[in-house]
N, CA, C and O atoms as a CHARMM CRD file, in Angstrom:
* protein
*
  388
    1    1 MET  N    -48.33800  36.91900  34.76700 PROA 1      0.00000
    2    1 MET  CA   -49.18300  36.72400  36.05000 PROA 1      0.00000
    3    1 MET  C    -50.72500  36.92800  35.44800 PROA 1      0.00000
    4    1 MET  O    -51.13300  37.81300  34.69500 PROA 1      0.00000
    5    2 ILE  N    -51.34500  35.95600  35.96000 PROA 2      0.00000
    6    2 ILE  CA   -52.76500  35.70800  35.49600 PROA 2      0.00000
    7    2 ILE  C    -53.87200  36.28400  36.49400 PROA 2      0.00000
    8    2 ILE  O    -53.79000  36.08300  37.70600 PROA 2      0.00000
    9    3 THR  N    -54.82000  36.94800  35.96500 PROA 3      0.00000
   10    3 THR  CA   -56.05300  37.64000  36.92700 PROA 3      0.00000
   11    3 THR  C    -56.73700  36.33300  37.47700 PROA 3      0.00000
   12    3 THR  O    -56.73400  35.15600  37.11700 PROA 3      0.00000
   13    4 SER  N    -57.34000  37.05600  38.52800 PROA 4      0.00000
   14    4 SER  CA   -58.52500  36.15400  39.33500 PROA 4      0.00000
   15    4 SER  C    -59.44100  35.36700  38.38000 PROA 4      0.00000
   16    4 SER  O    -59.66300  34.16900  38.55400 PROA 4      0.00000
   17    5 LYS  N    -59.92500  36.02400  37.44600 PROA 5      0.00000
   18    5 LYS  CA   -60.97900  35.44900  36.52300 PROA 5      0.00000
   19    5 LYS  C    -60.37800  34.52500  35.60900 PROA 5      0.00000
   20    5 LYS  O    -61.01600  33.55900  35.19100 PROA 5      0.00000
   21    6 GLN  N    -59.04300  34.78200  35.22700 PROA 6      0.00000
   22    6 GLN  CA   -58.23800  33.73200  34.29200 PROA 6      0.00000
   23    6 GLN  C    -58.01000  32.43400  35.17500 PROA 6      0.00000
   24    6 GLN  O    -58.14600  31.30500  34.70300 PROA 6      0.00000
   25    7 ARG  N    -57.65200  32.67900  36.49800 PROA 7      0.00000
   26    7 ARG  CA   -57.45400  31.55000  37.37300 PROA 7      0.00000
   27    7 ARG  C    -58.71700  30.80100  37.57100 PROA 7      0.00000
   28    7 ARG  O    -58.64500  29.57300  37.57600 PROA 7      0.00000
   29    8 ALA  N    -59.79800  31.34300  37.72700 PROA 8      0.00000
   30    8 ALA  CA   -61.08300  30.62200  38.02000 PROA 8      0.00000
   31    8 ALA  C    -61.23800  29.83800  36.81800 PROA 8      0.00000
   32    8 ALA  O    -61.51600  28.64200  36.90400 PROA 8      0.00000
   33    9 TYR  N    -61.07000  30.45300  35.61800 PROA 9      0.00000
   34    9 TYR  CA   -61.29900  29.78300  34.28300 PROA 9      0.00000
   35    9 TYR  C    -60.43500  28.48700  34.37800 PROA 9      0.00000
   36    9 TYR  O    -60.97200  27.38800  34.24100 PROA 9      0.00000
   37   10 LEU  N    -59.34200  28.58900  34.56900 PROA 10     0.00000
   38   10 LEU  CA   -58.35400  27.64300  34.47100 PROA 10     0.00000
   39   10 LEU  C    -58.62700  26.38000  35.64400 PROA 10     0.00000
   40   10 LEU  O    -58.59300  25.15900  35.49300 PROA 10     0.00000
   41   11 ARG  N    -58.86200  27.07300  36.65800 PROA 11     0.00000
   42   11 ARG  CA   -59.43400  25.96700  37.76900 PROA 11     0.00000
   43   11 ARG  C    -60.51500  25.20400  37.48600 PROA 11     0.00000
   44   11 ARG  O    -60.58000  24.06200  37.94000 PROA 11     0.00000
   45   12 GLY  N    -61.52200  25.73000  36.68900 PROA 12     0.00000
   46   12 GLY  CA   -62.69000  25.06700  36.17100 PROA 12     0.00000
   47   12 GLY  C    -62.19200  23.99000  35.08600 PROA 12     0.00000
   48   12 GLY  O    -62.73700  22.89100  34.98200 PROA 12     0.00000
   49   13 LEU  N    -61.20600  24.36000  34.35600 PROA 13     0.00000
   50   13 LEU  CA   -60.56400  23.30600  33.36400 PROA 13     0.00000
   51   13 LEU  C    -59.82300  22.36100  33.96100 PROA 13     0.00000
   52   13 LEU  O    -59.69600  21.23800  33.47300 PROA 13     0.00000
   53   14 GLY  N    -59.23400  22.75500  35.14100 PROA 14     0.00000
   54   14 GLY  CA   -58.32600  21.51500  35.81500 PROA 14     0.00000
   55   14 GLY  C    -59.00800  20.59500  36.64300 PROA 14     0.00000
   56   14 GLY  O    -58.53600  19.47300  36.83200 PROA 14     0.00000
   57   15 ALA  N    -60.21700  21.00800  37.22600 PROA 15     0.00000
   58   15 ALA  CA   -61.16500  20.06700  37.78000 PROA 15     0.00000
   59   15 ALA  C    -61.77500  18.93500  36.76500 PROA 15     0.00000
   60   15 ALA  O    -62.17700  17.86300  37.21500 PROA 15     0.00000
   61   16 SER  N    -61.81100  19.19900  35.56300 PROA 16     0.00000
   62   16 SER  CA   -62.34900  18.12400  34.85000 PROA 16     0.00000
   63   16 SER  C    -61.22800  17.22900  34.17200 PROA 16     0.00000
   64   16 SER  O    -61.48300  16.14200  33.65300 PROA 16     0.00000
   65   17 CYS  N    -59.97300  17.78800  34.22600 PROA 17     0.00000
   66   17 CYS  CA   -58.83700  17.03200  33.43800 PROA 17     0.00000
   67   17 CYS  C    -58.40700  16.03400  34.58400 PROA 17     0.00000
   68   17 CYS  O    -58.51000  16.34900  35.77000 PROA 17     0.00000
   69   18 PRO  N    -57.89700  14.75500  34.14700 PROA 18     0.00000
   70   18 PRO  CA   -57.15800  13.67600  34.68200 PROA 18     0.00000
   71   18 PRO  C    -55.94500  14.15200  35.11100 PROA 18     0.00000
   72   18 PRO  O    -55.32700  14.98100  34.44200 PROA 18     0.00000
   73   19 ALA  N    -55.46400  13.64400  36.33800 PROA 19     0.00000
   74   19 ALA  CA   -53.97300  13.78800  36.96800 PROA 19     0.00000
   75   19 ALA  C    -53.09700  12.99800  35.93600 PROA 19     0.00000
   76   19 ALA  O    -53.21400  11.77600  36.02800 PROA 19     0.00000
   77   20 ILE  N    -52.30400  13.42500  35.04300 PROA 20     0.00000
   78   20 ILE  CA   -51.42500  12.56200  34.36300 PROA 20     0.00000
   79   20 ILE  C    -50.00600  12.11200  35.01800 PROA 20     0.00000
   80   20 ILE  O    -49.40500  11.14700  34.54900 PROA 20     0.00000
   81   21 MET  N    -49.50100  12.84100  36.10900 PROA 21     0.00000
   82   21 MET  CA   -48.47900  12.55700  36.81100 PROA 21     0.00000
   83   21 MET  C    -48.61200  12.15100  38.10100 PROA 21     0.00000
   84   21 MET  O    -49.71000  12.27900  38.64300 PROA 21     0.00000
   85   22 GLN  N    -47.50900  11.59000  38.80800 PROA 22     0.00000
   86   22 GLN  CA   -47.68400  11.36700  40.33000 PROA 22     0.00000
   87   22 GLN  C    -46.32400  12.09200  40.85800 PROA 22     0.00000
   88   22 GLN  O    -45.26500  12.13300  40.23100 PROA 22     0.00000
   89   23 VAL  N    -46.52200  12.53700  41.87800 PROA 23     0.00000
   90   23 VAL  CA   -45.09600  12.96100  42.56800 PROA 23     0.00000
   91   23 VAL  C    -44.91000  12.19600  43.81200 PROA 23     0.00000
   92   23 VAL  O    -45.53900  12.47500  44.83300 PROA 23     0.00000
   93   24 GLY  N    -43.84000  10.99300  43.72600 PROA 24     0.00000
   94   24 GLY  CA   -43.67200  10.18800  44.82400 PROA 24     0.00000
   95   24 GLY  C    -42.63900  10.53600  45.78600 PROA 24     0.00000
   96   24 GLY  O    -42.45600  11.70100  46.13800 PROA 24     0.00000
   97   25 LYS  N    -41.81900   9.35100  46.30600 PROA 25     0.00000
   98   25 LYS  CA   -40.88000   9.57600  47.21600 PROA 25     0.00000
   99   25 LYS  C    -39.59100  10.44700  46.89200 PROA 25     0.00000
  100   25 LYS  O    -38.95400  11.11300  47.70800 PROA 25     0.00000
  101   26 GLY  N    -39.33700  10.30600  45.53400 PROA 26     0.00000
  102   26 GLY  CA   -38.45900  11.11700  44.89500 PROA 26     0.00000
  103   26 GLY  C    -38.40500  12.52500  45.17700 PROA 26     0.00000
  104   26 GLY  O    -37.33100  13.08600  45.39900 PROA 26     0.00000
  105   27 GLY  N    -39.83200  13.30000  45.18100 PROA 27     0.00000
  106   27 GLY  CA   -40.14900  14.69300  45.33300 PROA 27     0.00000
  107   27 GLY  C    -39.93100  15.18400  43.93200 PROA 27     0.00000
  108   27 GLY  O    -40.09000  14.47500  42.93700 PROA 27     0.00000
  109   28 VAL  N    -39.55400  16.44800  43.91500 PROA 28     0.00000
  110   28 VAL  CA   -39.33800  17.42200  42.82600 PROA 28     0.00000
  111   28 VAL  C    -37.95900  17.01300  42.38600 PROA 28     0.00000
  112   28 VAL  O    -36.99200  17.54700  42.92900 PROA 28     0.00000
  113   29 SER  N    -37.80300  16.18400  41.52500 PROA 29     0.00000
  114   29 SER  CA   -36.30200  15.94400  40.81100 PROA 29     0.00000
  115   29 SER  C    -36.24000  16.42600  39.44500 PROA 29     0.00000
  116   29 SER  O    -37.19300  16.66600  38.70400 PROA 29     0.00000
  117   30 GLU  N    -34.73700  16.56000  39.15300 PROA 30     0.00000
  118   30 GLU  CA   -34.77500  17.07900  37.49800 PROA 30     0.00000
  119   30 GLU  C    -35.70600  16.53200  36.52200 PROA 30     0.00000
  120   30 GLU  O    -36.33300  17.16700  35.67300 PROA 30     0.00000
  121   31 ASN  N    -35.72300  15.13000  36.76900 PROA 31     0.00000
  122   31 ASN  CA   -36.55800  14.33100  35.63200 PROA 31     0.00000
  123   31 ASN  C    -37.89100  14.76800  35.91900 PROA 31     0.00000
  124   31 ASN  O    -38.38600  15.10400  34.84400 PROA 31     0.00000
  125   32 LEU  N    -38.74700  14.93200  36.89300 PROA 32     0.00000
  126   32 LEU  CA   -39.86900  15.41200  37.16600 PROA 32     0.00000
  127   32 LEU  C    -40.14300  16.75500  36.45900 PROA 32     0.00000
  128   32 LEU  O    -41.04700  16.95900  35.64800 PROA 32     0.00000
  129   33 ILE  N    -39.24600  17.61300  36.88000 PROA 33     0.00000
  130   33 ILE  CA   -39.14400  19.00700  36.23400 PROA 33     0.00000
  131   33 ILE  C    -38.97500  19.07400  34.79600 PROA 33     0.00000
  132   33 ILE  O    -39.61800  19.94700  34.21200 PROA 33     0.00000
  133   34 LYS  N    -38.24000  18.32400  34.13600 PROA 34     0.00000
  134   34 LYS  CA   -38.28300  17.93700  32.69800 PROA 34     0.00000
  135   34 LYS  C    -39.60100  17.48400  31.92300 PROA 34     0.00000
  136   34 LYS  O    -40.01900  17.94500  30.86100 PROA 34     0.00000
  137   35 THR  N    -40.17700  16.43700  32.72800 PROA 35     0.00000
  138   35 THR  CA   -41.41800  15.84800  32.18700 PROA 35     0.00000
  139   35 THR  C    -42.54600  16.59200  32.17900 PROA 35     0.00000
  140   35 THR  O    -43.34500  16.53200  31.24500 PROA 35     0.00000
  141   36 VAL  N    -42.74000  17.50000  33.41300 PROA 36     0.00000
  142   36 VAL  CA   -43.86600  18.59600  33.46200 PROA 36     0.00000
  143   36 VAL  C    -43.70200  19.64500  32.61800 PROA 36     0.00000
  144   36 VAL  O    -44.67100  20.14100  32.04200 PROA 36     0.00000
  145   37 SER  N    -42.43800  20.09900  32.45500 PROA 37     0.00000
  146   37 SER  CA   -42.07700  20.92200  31.29900 PROA 37     0.00000
  147   37 SER  C    -42.68000  20.77600  30.03300 PROA 37     0.00000
  148   37 SER  O    -43.30100  21.57500  29.33200 PROA 37     0.00000
  149   38 ASP  N    -42.29100  19.28800  29.84500 PROA 38     0.00000
  150   38 ASP  CA   -42.63200  18.90500  28.08100 PROA 38     0.00000
  151   38 ASP  C    -44.51200  18.78900  28.25500 PROA 38     0.00000
  152   38 ASP  O    -45.18800  18.88600  27.23000 PROA 38     0.00000
  153   39 ALA  N    -45.07100  18.62000  29.36800 PROA 39     0.00000
  154   39 ALA  CA   -46.29000  18.31600  29.18800 PROA 39     0.00000
  155   39 ALA  C    -46.88300  19.62300  29.10300 PROA 39     0.00000
  156   39 ALA  O    -47.64700  19.81900  28.15800 PROA 39     0.00000
  157   40 LEU  N    -46.62500  20.74100  30.08600 PROA 40     0.00000
  158   40 LEU  CA   -46.77100  22.05700  30.04900 PROA 40     0.00000
  159   40 LEU  C    -46.94200  22.74300  28.50100 PROA 40     0.00000
  160   40 LEU  O    -47.87700  23.44600  28.11900 PROA 40     0.00000
  161   41 GLU  N    -45.84500  22.35400  27.79800 PROA 41     0.00000
  162   41 GLU  CA   -45.66000  22.73600  26.56900 PROA 41     0.00000
  163   41 GLU  C    -46.74700  22.19800  25.38000 PROA 41     0.00000
  164   41 GLU  O    -47.02500  22.84400  24.37000 PROA 41     0.00000
  165   42 ALA  N    -47.28100  20.90400  25.72300 PROA 42     0.00000
  166   42 ALA  CA   -48.12200  20.26300  24.84500 PROA 42     0.00000
  167   42 ALA  C    -49.51600  20.49900  25.27000 PROA 42     0.00000
  168   42 ALA  O    -50.40500  20.42200  24.42100 PROA 42     0.00000
  169   43 ARG  N    -49.76500  20.74500  26.35400 PROA 43     0.00000
  170   43 ARG  CA   -50.93000  20.95000  27.02500 PROA 43     0.00000
  171   43 ARG  C    -51.29400  22.22500  27.62900 PROA 43     0.00000
  172   43 ARG  O    -52.48200  22.54200  27.58300 PROA 43     0.00000
  173   44 GLU  N    -50.44700  23.01600  28.19700 PROA 44     0.00000
  174   44 GLU  CA   -50.67600  24.29300  28.89600 PROA 44     0.00000
  175   44 GLU  C    -51.24800  24.11600  30.29400 PROA 44     0.00000
  176   44 GLU  O    -50.98700  24.94300  31.16800 PROA 44     0.00000
  177   45 ILE  N    -51.94500  23.16500  30.50800 PROA 45     0.00000
  178   45 ILE  CA   -52.46800  23.00500  31.94300 PROA 45     0.00000
  179   45 ILE  C    -52.34400  21.58800  32.10000 PROA 45     0.00000
  180   45 ILE  O    -52.70500  20.80400  31.22300 PROA 45     0.00000
  181   46 VAL  N    -51.72800  21.15500  33.44900 PROA 46     0.00000
  182   46 VAL  CA   -51.27100  19.90100  33.86200 PROA 46     0.00000
  183   46 VAL  C    -51.70400  19.75800  35.30400 PROA 46     0.00000
  184   46 VAL  O    -51.41500  20.58800  36.16600 PROA 46     0.00000
  185   47 LYS  N    -52.45300  18.60100  35.53400 PROA 47     0.00000
  186   47 LYS  CA   -52.90000  18.38200  36.82300 PROA 47     0.00000
  187   47 LYS  C    -51.88100  17.05000  37.32600 PROA 47     0.00000
  188   47 LYS  O    -51.76000  16.05000  36.61700 PROA 47     0.00000
  189   48 LEU  N    -51.28500  17.18000  38.45200 PROA 48     0.00000
  190   48 LEU  CA   -50.53100  16.25400  39.21000 PROA 48     0.00000
  191   48 LEU  C    -51.11600  15.68100  40.63500 PROA 48     0.00000
  192   48 LEU  O    -51.75400  16.38400  41.41800 PROA 48     0.00000
  193   49 SER  N    -50.84100  14.47400  40.82500 PROA 49     0.00000
  194   49 SER  CA   -51.18500  13.89500  42.14000 PROA 49     0.00000
  195   49 SER  C    -49.83100  13.65500  43.03500 PROA 49     0.00000
  196   49 SER  O    -48.88300  13.00800  42.59100 PROA 49     0.00000
  197   50 VAL  N    -49.83800  14.15000  44.13200 PROA 50     0.00000
  198   50 VAL  CA   -48.88100  14.08100  45.18000 PROA 50     0.00000
  199   50 VAL  C    -49.13200  12.80200  46.17900 PROA 50     0.00000
  200   50 VAL  O    -50.00600  12.83200  47.04500 PROA 50     0.00000
  201   51 LEU  N    -48.37400  11.81400  45.98900 PROA 51     0.00000
  202   51 LEU  CA   -48.69700  10.75200  46.86700 PROA 51     0.00000
  203   51 LEU  C    -48.38900  10.95100  48.43500 PROA 51     0.00000
  204   51 LEU  O    -47.88300  11.96700  48.91300 PROA 51     0.00000
  205   52 GLU  N    -48.76600   9.84700  49.12600 PROA 52     0.00000
  206   52 GLU  CA   -48.60200   9.93900  50.63300 PROA 52     0.00000
  207   52 GLU  C    -47.17900   9.84200  50.73800 PROA 52     0.00000
  208   52 GLU  O    -46.70700  10.64200  51.54600 PROA 52     0.00000
  209   53 ASN  N    -46.27300   9.02400  50.10300 PROA 53     0.00000
  210   53 ASN  CA   -45.03700   8.64300  50.41400 PROA 53     0.00000
  211   53 ASN  C    -44.09100  10.04800  49.87500 PROA 53     0.00000
  212   53 ASN  O    -42.86800   9.90800  49.88200 PROA 53     0.00000
  213   54 CYS  N    -44.45100  10.87200  49.59100 PROA 54     0.00000
  214   54 CYS  CA   -43.72300  12.22000  49.07000 PROA 54     0.00000
  215   54 CYS  C    -43.53500  12.98800  50.40900 PROA 54     0.00000
  216   54 CYS  O    -44.47200  13.23000  51.17000 PROA 54     0.00000
  217   55 GLY  N    -42.09300  13.39300  50.65600 PROA 55     0.00000
  218   55 GLY  CA   -41.65600  13.84900  51.77300 PROA 55     0.00000
  219   55 GLY  C    -42.04900  15.40100  51.86800 PROA 55     0.00000
  220   55 GLY  O    -41.73500  16.13400  52.80600 PROA 55     0.00000
  221   56 GLU  N    -42.73700  15.75200  50.81700 PROA 56     0.00000
  222   56 GLU  CA   -43.22900  17.46900  50.99100 PROA 56     0.00000
  223   56 GLU  C    -44.59400  17.41700  50.62300 PROA 56     0.00000
  224   56 GLU  O    -45.16500  16.51400  50.01100 PROA 56     0.00000
  225   57 SER  N    -45.14000  18.66800  51.13600 PROA 57     0.00000
  226   57 SER  CA   -46.62600  18.98800  51.17200 PROA 57     0.00000
  227   57 SER  C    -47.14500  19.26900  49.55000 PROA 57     0.00000
  228   57 SER  O    -46.42100  19.74900  48.67800 PROA 57     0.00000
  229   58 PRO  N    -48.05600  19.00300  49.43400 PROA 58     0.00000
  230   58 PRO  CA   -48.63600  19.27100  47.78200 PROA 58     0.00000
  231   58 PRO  C    -48.39500  20.80300  47.56500 PROA 58     0.00000
  232   58 PRO  O    -48.09900  21.21700  46.44400 PROA 58     0.00000
  233   59 ARG  N    -48.53200  21.72400  48.73600 PROA 59     0.00000
  234   59 ARG  CA   -48.24300  23.13000  48.48200 PROA 59     0.00000
  235   59 ARG  C    -46.47600  23.56800  48.17600 PROA 59     0.00000
  236   59 ARG  O    -46.08400  24.48100  47.44900 PROA 59     0.00000
  237   60 GLU  N    -45.72800  22.71800  48.88300 PROA 60     0.00000
  238   60 GLU  CA   -44.30000  22.91500  48.58400 PROA 60     0.00000
  239   60 GLU  C    -44.16300  22.42900  47.25800 PROA 60     0.00000
  240   60 GLU  O    -43.44000  23.06100  46.48800 PROA 60     0.00000
  241   61 VAL  N    -44.79800  21.31100  46.83600 PROA 61     0.00000
  242   61 VAL  CA   -44.27200  20.72600  45.44700 PROA 61     0.00000
  243   61 VAL  C    -44.91500  21.73000  44.31400 PROA 61     0.00000
  244   61 VAL  O    -44.31200  21.92900  43.25900 PROA 61     0.00000
  245   62 LEU  N    -46.15500  22.33800  44.59700 PROA 62     0.00000
  246   62 LEU  CA   -46.44000  23.39000  43.72000 PROA 62     0.00000
  247   62 LEU  C    -45.66800  24.71700  43.58200 PROA 62     0.00000
  248   62 LEU  O    -45.47700  25.25500  42.49200 PROA 62     0.00000
  249   63 ASP  N    -45.25800  25.18500  44.70100 PROA 63     0.00000
  250   63 ASP  CA   -44.26800  26.29600  44.93200 PROA 63     0.00000
  251   63 ASP  C    -42.95400  26.04700  44.07600 PROA 63     0.00000
  252   63 ASP  O    -42.50200  26.85500  43.26500 PROA 63     0.00000
  253   64 LYS  N    -42.41800  24.82700  44.37300 PROA 64     0.00000
  254   64 LYS  CA   -41.14200  24.54000  43.67700 PROA 64     0.00000
  255   64 LYS  C    -41.26800  24.31800  42.28100 PROA 64     0.00000
  256   64 LYS  O    -40.40700  24.74900  41.51400 PROA 64     0.00000
  257   65 LEU  N    -42.34000  23.63500  41.84200 PROA 65     0.00000
  258   65 LEU  CA   -42.49900  23.61100  40.39600 PROA 65     0.00000
  259   65 LEU  C    -42.85300  24.71500  39.57100 PROA 65     0.00000
  260   65 LEU  O    -42.56000  24.82300  38.38000 PROA 65     0.00000
  261   66 CYS  N    -43.60800  25.67400  40.37700 PROA 66     0.00000
  262   66 CYS  CA   -43.74600  26.94100  39.51700 PROA 66     0.00000
  263   66 CYS  C    -42.41900  27.78700  39.44100 PROA 66     0.00000
  264   66 CYS  O    -42.11000  28.46500  38.46100 PROA 66     0.00000
  265   67 GLU  N    -41.66200  27.66600  40.60200 PROA 67     0.00000
  266   67 GLU  CA   -40.35600  28.36000  40.67400 PROA 67     0.00000
  267   67 GLU  C    -39.63500  27.89700  39.37900 PROA 67     0.00000
  268   67 GLU  O    -39.53200  28.62900  38.39500 PROA 67     0.00000
  269   68 ALA  N    -39.11900  26.57800  39.44700 PROA 68     0.00000
  270   68 ALA  CA   -38.51500  25.95700  38.35400 PROA 68     0.00000
  271   68 ALA  C    -38.83500  26.10000  37.03800 PROA 68     0.00000
  272   68 ALA  O    -38.00500  26.23800  36.13900 PROA 68     0.00000
  273   69 LEU  N    -40.06600  26.06900  36.89700 PROA 69     0.00000
  274   69 LEU  CA   -40.86000  26.14200  35.47600 PROA 69     0.00000
  275   69 LEU  C    -41.18100  27.41000  35.01500 PROA 69     0.00000
  276   69 LEU  O    -41.39400  27.57200  33.81400 PROA 69     0.00000
  277   70 GLY  N    -41.25700  28.51600  35.95400 PROA 70     0.00000
  278   70 GLY  CA   -41.94700  29.50800  35.37000 PROA 70     0.00000
  279   70 GLY  C    -43.48100  29.64500  35.00800 PROA 70     0.00000
  280   70 GLY  O    -44.05100  30.35600  34.18100 PROA 70     0.00000
  281   71 ALA  N    -43.97100  28.67100  35.96100 PROA 71     0.00000
  282   71 ALA  CA   -45.54900  28.51200  35.60300 PROA 71     0.00000
  283   71 ALA  C    -46.05300  29.31500  36.63300 PROA 71     0.00000
  284   71 ALA  O    -45.40700  29.99000  37.43500 PROA 71     0.00000
  285   72 GLU  N    -47.60100  29.14200  36.51300 PROA 72     0.00000
  286   72 GLU  CA   -48.73700  29.72500  37.28800 PROA 72     0.00000
  287   72 GLU  C    -49.31500  28.46300  38.13500 PROA 72     0.00000
  288   72 GLU  O    -49.73200  27.50400  37.48500 PROA 72     0.00000
  289   73 GLY  N    -49.35900  28.41900  39.49300 PROA 73     0.00000
  290   73 GLY  CA   -50.06800  27.61700  40.30600 PROA 73     0.00000
  291   73 GLY  C    -51.62800  27.97200  40.01700 PROA 73     0.00000
  292   73 GLY  O    -52.12200  29.09200  40.14700 PROA 73     0.00000
  293   74 VAL  N    -52.21100  26.96100  39.65800 PROA 74     0.00000
  294   74 VAL  CA   -53.62800  27.25400  39.40400 PROA 74     0.00000
  295   74 VAL  C    -54.54600  26.94700  40.70200 PROA 74     0.00000
  296   74 VAL  O    -55.30700  27.77700  41.20000 PROA 74     0.00000
  297   75 ALA  N    -54.35200  25.60400  41.18100 PROA 75     0.00000
  298   75 ALA  CA   -54.99500  24.98300  42.25000 PROA 75     0.00000
  299   75 ALA  C    -54.23500  24.22000  43.04500 PROA 75     0.00000
  300   75 ALA  O    -53.27700  23.66200  42.51200 PROA 75     0.00000
  301   76 CYS  N    -54.44400  24.04000  44.31300 PROA 76     0.00000
  302   76 CYS  CA   -53.79600  22.99100  45.25800 PROA 76     0.00000
  303   76 CYS  C    -54.90800  22.49800  46.31800 PROA 76     0.00000
  304   76 CYS  O    -55.12200  23.07300  47.38600 PROA 76     0.00000
  305   77 VAL  N    -55.50300  21.47900  45.91500 PROA 77     0.00000
  306   77 VAL  CA   -56.88800  20.83300  46.59100 PROA 77     0.00000
  307   77 VAL  C    -56.61200  19.73000  46.96200 PROA 77     0.00000
  308   77 VAL  O    -56.46900  18.86000  46.10200 PROA 77     0.00000
  309   78 GLY  N    -56.43700  19.38300  48.44400 PROA 78     0.00000
  310   78 GLY  CA   -56.07100  17.90100  48.79900 PROA 78     0.00000
  311   78 GLY  C    -54.62300  17.53100  48.30500 PROA 78     0.00000
  312   78 GLY  O    -53.65800  18.24700  48.57300 PROA 78     0.00000
  313   79 LYS  N    -54.52900  16.43800  47.61100 PROA 79     0.00000
  314   79 LYS  CA   -53.26200  15.94400  47.18300 PROA 79     0.00000
  315   79 LYS  C    -53.08400  16.28500  45.65100 PROA 79     0.00000
  316   79 LYS  O    -52.20300  15.73300  44.99100 PROA 79     0.00000
  317   80 LYS  N    -53.84500  17.10100  45.17300 PROA 80     0.00000
  318   80 LYS  CA   -53.98600  17.44600  43.49800 PROA 80     0.00000
  319   80 LYS  C    -53.36000  18.72300  43.68500 PROA 80     0.00000
  320   80 LYS  O    -53.43400  19.49300  44.64200 PROA 80     0.00000
  321   81 ILE  N    -52.71600  18.81700  42.58200 PROA 81     0.00000
  322   81 ILE  CA   -52.10900  20.31600  42.03100 PROA 81     0.00000
  323   81 ILE  C    -52.12400  20.42200  40.66300 PROA 81     0.00000
  324   81 ILE  O    -51.85600  19.51500  39.87600 PROA 81     0.00000
  325   82 VAL  N    -52.55300  21.94200  40.30200 PROA 82     0.00000
  326   82 VAL  CA   -52.67100  22.18100  38.78900 PROA 82     0.00000
  327   82 VAL  C    -51.93400  23.39800  38.47500 PROA 82     0.00000
  328   82 VAL  O    -52.08500  24.47100  39.05900 PROA 82     0.00000
  329   83 LEU  N    -51.10000  23.15700  37.48500 PROA 83     0.00000
  330   83 LEU  CA   -50.04000  24.08700  37.01400 PROA 83     0.00000
  331   83 LEU  C    -50.74300  24.56100  35.41900 PROA 83     0.00000
  332   83 LEU  O    -51.49300  23.89200  34.70700 PROA 83     0.00000
  333   84 TYR  N    -50.22100  25.87800  35.19600 PROA 84     0.00000
  334   84 TYR  CA   -50.55000  26.43500  33.87200 PROA 84     0.00000
  335   84 TYR  C    -49.25500  27.28900  33.45500 PROA 84     0.00000
  336   84 TYR  O    -48.68100  28.09600  34.18600 PROA 84     0.00000
  337   85 ARG  N    -48.92800  26.97100  32.20700 PROA 85     0.00000
  338   85 ARG  CA   -47.82400  28.03200  31.40500 PROA 85     0.00000
  339   85 ARG  C    -48.32700  27.95300  30.19500 PROA 85     0.00000
  340   85 ARG  O    -48.83100  26.90900  29.78200 PROA 85     0.00000
  341   86 GLU  N    -48.25400  29.02000  29.49900 PROA 86     0.00000
  342   86 GLU  CA   -48.67200  29.43200  28.10800 PROA 86     0.00000
  343   86 GLU  C    -47.51400  28.77800  27.33600 PROA 86     0.00000
  344   86 GLU  O    -46.32500  28.93300  27.61300 PROA 86     0.00000
  345   87 SER  N    -47.96600  28.08500  26.41000 PROA 87     0.00000
  346   87 SER  CA   -47.10600  27.37800  25.32800 PROA 87     0.00000
  347   87 SER  C    -46.36700  28.33600  24.46000 PROA 87     0.00000
  348   87 SER  O    -46.97300  29.34400  24.09800 PROA 87     0.00000
  349   88 THR  N    -45.16600  28.15600  24.08800 PROA 88     0.00000
  350   88 THR  CA   -44.58300  29.12300  23.02700 PROA 88     0.00000
  351   88 THR  C    -44.75300  28.54000  21.73000 PROA 88     0.00000
  352   88 THR  O    -44.61900  29.37400  20.83400 PROA 88     0.00000
  353   89 ASP  N    -45.01900  27.31900  21.32200 PROA 89     0.00000
  354   89 ASP  CA   -45.33600  26.76700  19.98600 PROA 89     0.00000
  355   89 ASP  C    -46.82400  26.89200  19.63000 PROA 89     0.00000
  356   89 ASP  O    -47.18400  27.19500  18.49200 PROA 89     0.00000
  357   90 LYS  N    -47.54100  26.68900  20.47300 PROA 90     0.00000
  358   90 LYS  CA   -49.08000  26.78200  20.18900 PROA 90     0.00000
  359   90 LYS  C    -49.21600  27.81800  19.68600 PROA 90     0.00000
  360   90 LYS  O    -48.58600  28.81200  20.04600 PROA 90     0.00000
  361   91 LYS  N    -50.36500  27.80700  18.41600 PROA 91     0.00000
  362   91 LYS  CA   -50.95600  28.95600  18.20600 PROA 91     0.00000
  363   91 LYS  C    -52.34900  29.22900  18.72400 PROA 91     0.00000
  364   91 LYS  O    -52.87800  30.34100  18.73800 PROA 91     0.00000
  365   92 THR  N    -52.84600  28.19000  19.11500 PROA 92     0.00000
  366   92 THR  CA   -54.29100  28.28700  19.89000 PROA 92     0.00000
  367   92 THR  C    -53.83500  28.50100  21.35200 PROA 92     0.00000
  368   92 THR  O    -52.84400  27.85400  21.68900 PROA 92     0.00000
  369   93 ILE  N    -54.39800  29.29900  22.25800 PROA 93     0.00000
  370   93 ILE  CA   -54.21500  29.45400  23.56000 PROA 93     0.00000
  371   93 ILE  C    -55.65900  29.35400  24.29600 PROA 93     0.00000
  372   93 ILE  O    -56.73300  29.88100  24.00800 PROA 93     0.00000
  373   94 ILE  N    -55.27300  28.44400  25.40000 PROA 94     0.00000
  374   94 ILE  CA   -56.59200  28.08300  25.90000 PROA 94     0.00000
  375   94 ILE  C    -57.13500  28.97100  26.88600 PROA 94     0.00000
  376   94 ILE  O    -58.28800  28.90300  27.31300 PROA 94     0.00000
  377   95 LEU  N    -56.05100  30.01400  27.32200 PROA 95     0.00000
  378   95 LEU  CA   -56.81000  31.18600  28.17300 PROA 95     0.00000
  379   95 LEU  C    -57.46600  32.12300  27.54400 PROA 95     0.00000
  380   95 LEU  O    -57.05500  32.32300  26.40100 PROA 95     0.00000
  381   96 PRO  N    -58.36700  32.78700  27.90000 PROA 96     0.00000
  382   96 PRO  CA   -59.05600  33.92800  26.95800 PROA 96     0.00000
  383   96 PRO  C    -58.29400  35.06100  27.59200 PROA 96     0.00000
  384   96 PRO  O    -57.77700  35.00200  28.70700 PROA 96     0.00000
  385   97 ARG  N    -58.26800  36.23100  26.67800 PROA 97     0.00000
  386   97 ARG  CA   -57.63000  37.14600  27.13100 PROA 97     0.00000
  387   97 ARG  C    -58.78600  38.33800  27.40300 PROA 97     0.00000
  388   97 ARG  O    -58.45200  39.42600  27.87400 PROA 97     0.00000
């Protein structure tokens, strides 16, 4: 669980990074979960764009991904969502303690 100050810091980082993935009409699938998990392990913070043809709202997508990945939902603004999960392999952590 992250604090509100840590969430605000991560929200600032997420605002400046580009969306690296899109969630389309397939919704939250096993393939998407695996891809996002790999991206979180490499980057720790990931921004996704939820397309109009997705059958779920961005908030539903965020909740499903957080539950499946053990990640924290940082932001859900419009059609963009930002996820954070601390990497197990990295020695440098982007979140200040």
